[in-house]
Every structure is written in structure tokens, then in C-alpha cells.
N, C-alpha and C positions, 0 to 999 in steps of 0.2 A: 743353784739348787731349786727344784720345783717347790712351790708353796704347798704345804699341807693345809687341811681345813682350818685348823686352829690358828696357824700363822696368817692365813688369808683373812680370817675374821679380825684378828688382832691388828693387822697392818692397815686394812682398808675400812673397817666398819665400827670399831670400838670408839665410843665417844662421839658418834655422829649426831648432830642436831642438838637442840635445846633440851634440857633435862628437867623441866618443871614436873614435880610429882613423882620423880623416879627415885625410889628408895634403893633399887638394885637393877642395873641395866645389863648390857651385853656382857657375857662371859660366864654366866652360871646356867643351871638347868632351866630356870624360869626367871622372868623379870618380876620385881615387886613394885607395884604402882600405888600411889596414894590417891584415892578417889574421895573428894569431899562429900560429907553427908547430904548436902543440898543439891548434889549433881547426880545425873545418871550417865552411865557409860554407854556410848554408841560405838558399835563395832561393825566393821565391814571388811570384806576381802575380795580381791580381784586377781585373776591369773592372766598373764600375758604370755603368749607362745609365739616364738619366731615363726614367720611365714603365715601366721593367722591374724595376730593382733598388731604386728609391725613387720616390715619387710625383712627378709634375710639380708644381713649386711648393714642394717641400720646402725648409726653411730651409737656407741654405748651411752654417751651423755643424753642423747635424744630418748633412748629407751628408758633410762632412769627417770627422766622428768615426766614422761608420759605415764609410766607406771604409778608414780606417786600421785600425780594430779588427778587421774581418773578415780582413785580411791578417795581423795579429798573431796571430789565432787559429790560422792555419796554422803559424806558428813554434811556438806553444805545443804543438801536436800532435807536433812533432818534438823537443820538449825543448830548443829553441834559445832563446837570449836575443837580443832585438832590438838592432840597432845602427844601421842605415841604411835609407833608402828613397828611391825616385825617384817622381816624379809626372808623368803625362801628362794634361793637362787640356784638354778641348775645350769651348769656350764659345760660346754664340750671340752674345754681346757682352761686351766688357770693362767691365762695370759696376763702378765702384769700390766702391760700398757692398756689393755681393755679394762681391767679392774680399776686402774688409777683414774681413767676418764669417767667410768661409771660412778665410782665412789665420790669423785669431786662434784659431779653434777647433782648426785643425790644429796650430798652435804649442803650444797648451795640452796637447793629447793627446801630441804628440811629446815634450814635456817630461815629462809624467807617465810615459810608457813608455820614456823615455831612448833615443830614436832620432832620428837627424838626417836631414833632407832634404839629399840630396847631388847632385841633378840632376833632369832631366825635360824636358818639352816642353809648349808651349802652341800651340793652333791654334783656328781658328774652325769652328763647326759645331754640331750638336745636342749638348746637354749630356751629357757622359760623362767619366769619369775612370778612369785605371788607376794603381794603386799597385803598385810592385815593392818588396817588403820583403826585407831581408837581415838575417840574424842569425848567431850563432856557437854552436856546440855542441862540447864536448870531442871530440877525434878518436875515432871509433869508438863514441861513446855516444849518437848521435842515435836517437830512436825512429822506426821506419818502420811501414808497414802489413804488412810481410812476416814479422814475427818471432813471430807467435802459434803455439802448439802445441796439439794436441788435449788437452782437459782443462783448459786455462787458464780462469780466471774472466773474465767480462766485466763491466766497470764503466762507469758514466757519472758525470760530475761534475755538480754543481748539480741543476737540475730541468729538465724537458722540456715543450715545448708552447707556451711563451710567444711564441717567435719566430713560429710559424705563426699563433697567435691574434692577434698584432699586425697581421697583414694585414687583419683585419676593421676596423681603424681607417680604412682607405682605401676602404671601400665606403659607399654611401649608407645613412644611418640606422644608424650603428654601434650594435650591440646592448648595449654595455657601459656601466655607470655611470661617472661622471667619475673616481672614484678608480682604478678598474681601467684606464681609458683612459690615465691618466697613467703608470701602471706599465708598460703595454704600449708606450707611446711611448718610454719610456726603454729598455725591453728591445730594441726594434727599432733605435733609432739609437745606443745606447751599450752594446752587449753587452760584457761584461767578458772579455777574452781570458784564458784560464787559464794564463798564463805561469809563475807561481810553481808551479802544480801540475805543469806539464810538466817543469820542472827537477827537481822532487821525484821524479817518476816515472821518471827516466832509469835509476835503479838498481833499480827495482821492477817496471816494466811490461815486457811483451814486444812489444807493438805498440800503436799509437795512431792516431787520426784525429780531426779536429774534425767536429762534427755540423752540416753546412751544408745537405745535401740530404735529411736525414731519417735517423733512427736505423737503420731497416732497410736503407736503401740504403748508408749509410756503414759500418755493421757488415759488410754484404755485401762492401764493398771490402776490408776486412781479411781476410775469409774467402777471397776470390778471390786476393789477393796471397799469402796464407799456405797456399793449397791446402787449405782447410778450410771447414766450415760452422759454424753456431752455433745455440744454443737460448736464447731469452729468456723469462723469467717475467713476463708482463704485469702481474701483481699487485705486482711489485716496482718498477715504473717510478716514479721520483721525480717527483711532480706538485705544483705549488704550490697550497696550500689556497685561497689567494685567487682563483685561477683556477677551481678546482673548484667554487667557490660560484656561479659565474655561467654555467656551461655544463653540458651533459650529460656523463656519464662516457664515453659512446661518442664524442662529439665531441672531448673532451680526449685520449682514447687515440689517436684518429686524428692529431690535431695532434702528439702526442708521438712517434709512431713513423714518421710519413710527412711531417710538415710541413716540417721543416728550419728553417734560420735561427736555431737555438738557440746555435750556436758554443760549445757545451760539448764536452768531450772524451769520446770512447768509447775505452776502452783495455782491453787484456787483460793478465793477470798470472798467472804460475804459482801453483799452490796453495801453494807454499813461501813466497810473499810475502803470503799471506792474513793471517796474524797481524799482521805489521808494518803492512799497509794498514789493517786494522781498528783497530789502536792509533792510527794517524794520524787516522782518521775519528772515533774516540771522543774524541780530544783536541781536535778542531776544526781541526787543521792541514790536513786534506784533506776537502773536501766532495764525497763520492762515495758511490755505491750499487752493490752487486753485484747484477746483474740476470740473469746466466745463465752459460753456459760455451761454449767452442769444442768442436766435434765433428768427427770424421773425415768425416762425410757432408756434401757441399756444400749450400749454401742456408741461409737463416735461417728457423728455425721458431719460431712463437710458441706458448706454453703458458699455460694458466690456473693458478690456485693449486693445483689438484689434478693438474697436469701433463697435462691433456687438451689436445690440439691445438686451436688457434684459427685459423680462416681469416681473413686480413686482406689488404687491398690493400697491396702492397709496392712500389709504383712509385717513391715518392719524388719529389723535384723533378726535372723534366726541363728541361735548358737549351735543347733544340731540339724 
């Protein structure tokens, strides 16, 4: 017998994830969630469409993990800790094997990142899913894009370029060797949201954003929100050596500054925080690199190691 909507939800999604603060979860018209008085609720949503945000025919477990993690990355950029999420799932058909694999992967990641599924919707149509993620931050301490000041340092976590490079996996005759292909597959489908770093930066950073549309575009959002511009030193960009070995320096630079899909954090911090941040970096508690500074002049400018201007394409990912 084919599953109807309610049987589908009951069988695959009820009780998924940890339930901290859940007074009433999946199964009613709304969820009821307990938000402590000293916390603020951070809410974000992303929609992923087959053939646009992941390839047609992608494995259901890969889709589930990518969908959850890109939303968690938005919470990380705010310094918020994940608690709950909802899922709107559009399916061409209610195939039980697909649903079982999808739900198992979603449950595993929900457990890992300690967030609970508390509601959503299912409907028939072309494959697409929207996850609305909710988290908590101490009142008045959430990071935003609007807090940067002229002279603040600009940092990025991790390394850049792998997310955009991973798109080469989905074109005919992928140019990468098998070992690199495996690493890029993991980078695309299981990006690691920088949640711990976001919490750590609440007292040190002045502004933050996650890098989804490309470094130049996303740093530009900080600049616009803060009424500033920025300069970045292209020679300081953190690039993975294993990726540098299989492509040109020009291509890797393009992926790093324009490609997007890295889901690392770009953040600004006052120079007074520099010593503390450098100590955290040196101790291994924070994987981050200082790449530039905020300026009074609008726009993002790229410089080489000798501080000479470099002209680059700064379009970033365009949703339309």
C-alpha cells in the first residue's frame, strides 16, 4: 500500500533528533518550543531544488546532510546554537527506500548537531526541500553583518575553493583523480558548519557571514550592512594544498573568491582582538586566517602581496 502523507511523516520523521525545549513536536498543527528569557531565537531557511542545488539522482542521504548543514552554517555565522528545525519536502513519489535512506541520514546529522525536527510538510511534485532552522543565542550577543568598523581585521575560517571545485564532479569527464574526487564529494555534501567557532567568536568578532555565494560577494554584504568597504590580500587566502596540486593558481583563486558553497565563516574583528584571536589560532582552537581589513571606502578591493590592486571578477553566485 502506498504511503499517505500522515503515514509517511509518522514512519520516517516523528521523533527525529534531540528534543531540548520541545513542548510539542511533530504531529500537531504547530510545534510548541520553550525559549529561555535570556536567549534570542535565530531563524533561517534554505530551499534546495534538484538539478539546481544538487544533481538529479543524488543519493538521498547526501541530499539530507547537505540540506541540514547549509542551514546550520547560517546559525554559525550568527553565533547561535542549533535547537530545532522544520522540513518541507516535495517528492515525485513516496518511494520507501529513498525515504528510509533520507530519514536515516537526517536523523544521524540531527543527533550529531543536537537539533530536533519539530514539524514541516510533504507534498507531491519535483524533488525539492526547504529546511527552516532555529537556534538560540544569548540576548544581545548574536553576530550580525552590520557590526564591522573601519580598521577591523577580516578573517576567514578553514580553507576556500573546495565548494566551487566540487561542482566539477557533476560535469562530463571530471578532471580530478579519484582521491581528490572523494574529498570534493565530501566537501560538497557534508560541509562542516562552524558552530563551535561561531560561539567562540561572539565575544571577539564584530560582524560575520557564512560564505555561500563567494568570498567577495559575502564580504561585500558585510560592507554594505556596515556602511564600509574592504581590502583583501589575495596572497593570504587559505587554500588547500591537495587542491592546489590539481589545478592552476588562477583557477583556484577564482574558486576561492567567487565560487561560493564553502560554508566557512568570514568575520571581522577589532584590532584589539587580534592578539587573542592569534593565540586561539596558534593553539588550534580556531582555524582561521587574517586576509585583510575593513575600509571607509565602499566596495571590496583585491591586492597582491605587494599591495598592488588586482582586477578580478566579483560577481559571485547569482540566484536569478
